[in-house]
C-alpha positions as CSV (number, residue, x, y, z in Angstrom):
1,M,-46.7,-34.8,37.6
2,K,-49.5,-34.0,35.9
3,E,-49.2,-30.9,34.3
4,S,-52.6,-27.7,34.1
5,L,-54.3,-26.7,31.3
6,N,-54.4,-23.3,32.7
7,S,-50.6,-22.9,32.9
8,I,-47.8,-21.4,30.3
9,T,-44.7,-20.6,30.7
10,I,-43.0,-18.1,28.5
11,I,-39.7,-17.9,27.3
12,I,-37.5,-15.3,26.3
13,P,-34.0,-16.0,24.3
14,V,-31.4,-13.1,25.6
15,F,-28.1,-13.1,23.4
16,N,-26.1,-9.7,24.6
17,E,-29.0,-7.8,25.6
18,E,-27.7,-7.3,29.6
19,A,-28.8,-3.5,29.6
20,G,-32.3,-4.3,28.4
21,I,-32.8,-7.4,31.0
22,K,-34.1,-5.1,34.4
23,R,-36.6,-4.0,31.9
24,I,-37.9,-7.1,30.9
25,I,-40.4,-8.4,34.3
26,P,-41.7,-4.8,35.2
27,S,-43.4,-4.7,31.1
28,F,-45.1,-7.9,32.4
29,E,-47.2,-6.5,35.1
30,N,-49.8,-5.6,33.3
31,Y,-50.1,-8.9,31.3
32,L,-49.3,-10.3,35.3
33,H,-52.4,-9.2,36.4
34,R,-55.1,-9.1,34.1
35,T,-53.9,-13.3,32.9
36,T,-56.3,-15.9,33.4
37,L,-53.1,-18.8,33.1
38,A,-50.5,-19.4,36.0
39,V,-47.7,-18.0,34.7
40,R,-43.9,-18.8,34.9
41,I,-41.3,-16.6,33.0
42,L,-37.8,-18.6,31.4
43,F,-34.5,-16.6,30.4
44,V,-32.6,-18.9,27.6
45,N,-29.5,-17.3,27.8
46,D,-28.2,-18.2,24.0
47,G,-23.7,-17.9,24.9
48,S,-23.8,-14.2,25.8
49,T,-21.0,-12.9,26.0
50,D,-22.1,-9.7,27.6
51,K,-23.1,-9.2,31.5
52,S,-26.5,-11.4,30.1
53,L,-26.2,-14.4,32.7
54,L,-25.3,-11.8,35.6
55,Q,-28.4,-9.5,35.4
56,I,-31.0,-13.4,34.2
57,K,-29.5,-14.1,37.9
58,K,-30.6,-10.9,39.5
59,V,-34.3,-11.0,38.0
60,C,-34.3,-14.8,39.2
61,S,-33.7,-13.5,42.5
62,L,-36.1,-11.6,43.1
63,Y,-39.1,-13.0,41.7
64,D,-40.3,-16.9,42.4
65,F,-41.8,-17.8,39.0
66,V,-38.6,-16.5,36.7
67,D,-36.0,-19.1,36.3
68,Y,-33.6,-19.4,33.8
69,I,-30.6,-21.7,31.8
70,S,-27.8,-20.8,29.9
71,F,-25.9,-22.7,26.4
72,E,-21.7,-23.0,27.3
73,K,-22.1,-21.3,23.5
74,N,-24.2,-18.9,21.2
75,A,-26.5,-21.6,19.8
76,G,-29.0,-19.6,18.1
77,L,-33.0,-18.3,18.6
78,S,-34.1,-21.7,17.3
79,A,-32.2,-23.6,19.4
80,A,-32.6,-21.9,22.6
81,I,-36.2,-21.7,22.3
82,R,-36.2,-25.0,21.4
83,A,-34.9,-25.6,25.0
84,G,-37.3,-23.0,26.5
85,F,-40.1,-25.8,25.2
86,Q,-37.9,-28.3,26.1
87,T,-37.6,-27.3,29.9
88,A,-41.3,-26.5,30.0
89,T,-43.7,-28.5,32.5
90,T,-46.7,-26.1,30.6
91,H,-49.8,-26.4,28.9
92,W,-48.5,-24.0,26.8
93,V,-45.8,-22.4,25.7
94,G,-45.1,-18.8,24.9
95,Y,-42.0,-17.1,23.8
96,I,-41.3,-13.0,22.9
97,D,-37.7,-11.4,22.4
98,A,-35.5,-9.9,25.1
99,D,-35.7,-6.4,22.8
100,L,-38.9,-6.1,23.9
101,Q,-40.0,-4.7,21.1
102,T,-43.6,-6.4,21.9
103,N,-45.6,-6.1,24.3
104,P,-45.6,-8.7,26.7
105,S,-50.1,-7.5,27.1
106,D,-50.8,-8.8,23.9
107,F,-50.1,-12.3,25.8
108,L,-53.5,-11.6,26.6
109,K,-55.2,-11.3,22.7
110,L,-53.7,-14.3,21.8
111,E,-54.7,-16.0,25.3
112,A,-58.2,-15.1,24.5
113,L,-58.0,-17.5,21.3
114,I,-56.2,-20.8,22.9
115,P,-59.1,-22.9,23.8
116,K,-60.0,-22.4,19.9
117,Y,-56.4,-23.0,18.1
118,D,-53.0,-25.0,18.9
119,L,-51.0,-22.3,18.0
120,V,-52.1,-18.5,17.7
121,T,-49.4,-15.9,16.8
122,G,-49.1,-11.7,16.5
123,K,-48.7,-9.9,13.4
124,R,-46.3,-7.2,13.9
125,E,-48.7,-4.0,12.9
126,A,-46.5,-0.3,11.6
127,R,-43.7,-2.3,12.2
128,R,-40.7,-0.1,14.0
129,D,-37.9,-1.3,12.2
130,N,-35.1,0.0,9.5
131,R,-35.9,-0.2,6.0
132,V,-33.8,-3.3,4.7
133,K,-35.0,-5.0,7.2
134,I,-38.6,-4.7,6.9
135,I,-38.3,-5.0,3.2
136,S,-36.0,-8.5,3.9
137,S,-38.9,-9.4,6.1
138,L,-41.7,-9.0,3.8
139,L,-39.9,-10.6,0.8
140,A,-39.1,-14.0,2.8
141,N,-42.6,-14.1,4.1
142,W,-44.1,-13.8,0.2
143,F,-41.7,-16.3,-0.7
144,R,-42.3,-18.6,2.4
145,N,-46.6,-18.2,2.0
146,A,-46.2,-18.5,-1.6
147,L,-44.5,-22.0,-1.2
148,L,-45.9,-22.9,2.1
149,H,-49.4,-21.7,2.2
150,D,-50.0,-21.1,5.8
151,S,-52.3,-17.8,5.4
152,V,-49.6,-16.0,7.6
153,G,-49.0,-12.6,7.1
154,D,-46.0,-12.6,9.8
155,S,-44.6,-15.8,10.1
156,G,-41.8,-14.8,12.3
157,C,-43.4,-12.5,14.5
158,P,-41.7,-12.9,18.3
159,L,-45.0,-13.4,20.0
160,K,-46.6,-16.3,20.6
161,I,-48.5,-19.3,22.3
162,I,-48.1,-22.9,21.2
163,K,-49.5,-26.2,22.9
164,R,-46.0,-27.2,24.4
165,K,-46.9,-31.2,22.9
166,V,-47.1,-29.7,19.4
167,A,-43.5,-27.2,20.0
168,L,-42.0,-30.5,21.0
169,D,-43.9,-32.5,17.9
170,M,-42.5,-29.9,15.5
171,P,-38.9,-31.0,14.0
172,F,-36.6,-29.2,14.5
173,F,-33.6,-27.6,13.1
174,K,-31.9,-24.0,12.6
175,G,-34.3,-21.2,11.2
176,N,-37.2,-23.6,12.5
177,H,-38.4,-20.7,14.6
178,R,-39.5,-19.2,11.3
179,F,-41.9,-21.5,10.6
180,F,-44.3,-22.6,13.5
181,P,-47.3,-21.6,11.7
182,A,-46.0,-24.2,8.5
183,L,-44.9,-26.8,11.1
184,T,-47.8,-26.9,13.4
185,L,-50.0,-27.0,10.5
186,L,-47.9,-29.9,8.9
187,Q,-49.3,-31.5,12.1
188,G,-52.7,-31.1,11.3
189,K,-53.3,-28.4,14.1
190,S,-55.0,-25.0,14.1
191,I,-53.5,-21.6,13.8
192,V,-54.5,-18.6,13.4
193,E,-53.2,-14.7,13.6
194,V,-54.2,-11.6,15.6
195,P,-52.9,-7.9,14.9
196,I,-50.6,-6.4,17.8
197,K,-48.3,-3.8,18.4
198,H,-44.9,-3.3,17.3
199,Y,-42.3,-0.9,19.1
200,P,-38.7,0.2,18.4
201,R,-35.6,-1.0,19.8
202,L,-33.9,0.8,22.9
203,T,-31.6,-1.1,24.4
204,G,-28.9,-3.7,22.6
205,K,-28.0,-4.0,19.4
206,S,-30.1,-6.0,16.2
207,K,-28.7,-9.0,15.3
208,F,-30.2,-8.7,11.9
209,N,-28.4,-9.1,8.5
210,L,-28.9,-10.1,5.4
211,G,-28.3,-13.9,5.1
212,N,-29.8,-14.6,8.7
213,R,-33.2,-12.8,7.4
214,L,-33.7,-13.4,4.1
215,L,-31.3,-15.3,2.3
216,S,-31.4,-18.3,4.6
217,P,-35.0,-18.2,4.8
218,L,-35.7,-19.0,1.5
219,Q,-33.9,-21.9,2.0
220,D,-35.3,-23.5,4.9
221,S,-38.6,-22.9,2.8
222,L,-38.3,-24.9,0.2
223,A,-36.9,-27.3,3.2
224,V,-40.3,-27.4,4.9
225,R,-42.7,-27.8,1.4
226,W,-40.1,-30.8,1.0
227,M,-41.7,-32.2,4.2
228,M,-45.0,-31.0,3.6
229,Q,-45.1,-32.6,0.1
230,R,-43.5,-36.0,2.3
231,K,-46.6,-35.7,5.0
232,T,-47.9,-39.3,5.1
233,H,-51.5,-39.7,6.6
234,F,-52.3,-43.8,7.9
235,I,-54.4,-45.2,10.1
236,I,-54.5,-48.1,12.3
237,S,-57.8,-50.4,12.1
238,Q,-57.0,-53.6,14.4
239,S,-54.2,-54.0,17.2
240,S,-53.6,-56.8,19.2
241,I,-52.4,-53.6,21.9
242,R,-54.2,-53.9,25.6
243,K,-54.1,-50.5,27.7
244,N,-52.7,-52.2,30.5
245,K,-50.0,-53.8,28.9
246,I,-46.4,-52.7,29.9
247,D,-44.2,-50.8,27.4
248,I,-40.9,-51.8,27.0
249,M,-38.6,-49.4,25.6
């Protein structure tokens, strides 16, 4: 089936967010009424150990545009987002965290720019997190930008829209969701950052710790820089392959 250029799947990774699941689809009401895209929503249950999966199933039974997939065990945020990219069949994919510290209505700001860009990412303004989380994020973003020069101030912002093909062509590794802008530029594609609002967490618990928000991103930045430095360009000038030749797999 040919994908529609006017379609998007919003991926919502979930890990132990049972108390907030019922709030998520109602929070999309304004966006769904105003968007020009055909929207599907995909929950990815990342091996939750609470009743998140049960709550997700209840939500999916109420809305025909909402689906879910569920991991056997916890695999991490990058894996959950990647699985969503692979499961989606739409031209565009987006994602938002289940904690709703970003507003689905801000997808409208991102949508306005997708005709010109391959990735549109949010930049959280006036972040409503604790001081340790904010400072560690600032340090990680500064270090990443100093190495990768992606000109993005909030690479890990959990509100993005990206062409699905571009998303699937990114190298996959644990933590790669923090580097979507740099990995998009690595493909020679275009990106832009848009200011969005940020809100305090109302339910659930943050998965933040210094290891996954500071130390690991610093190490990963070095790995991504290595990939960027090893990037090779080539141009095919001649070929014997005809368009009607059969591909042999």
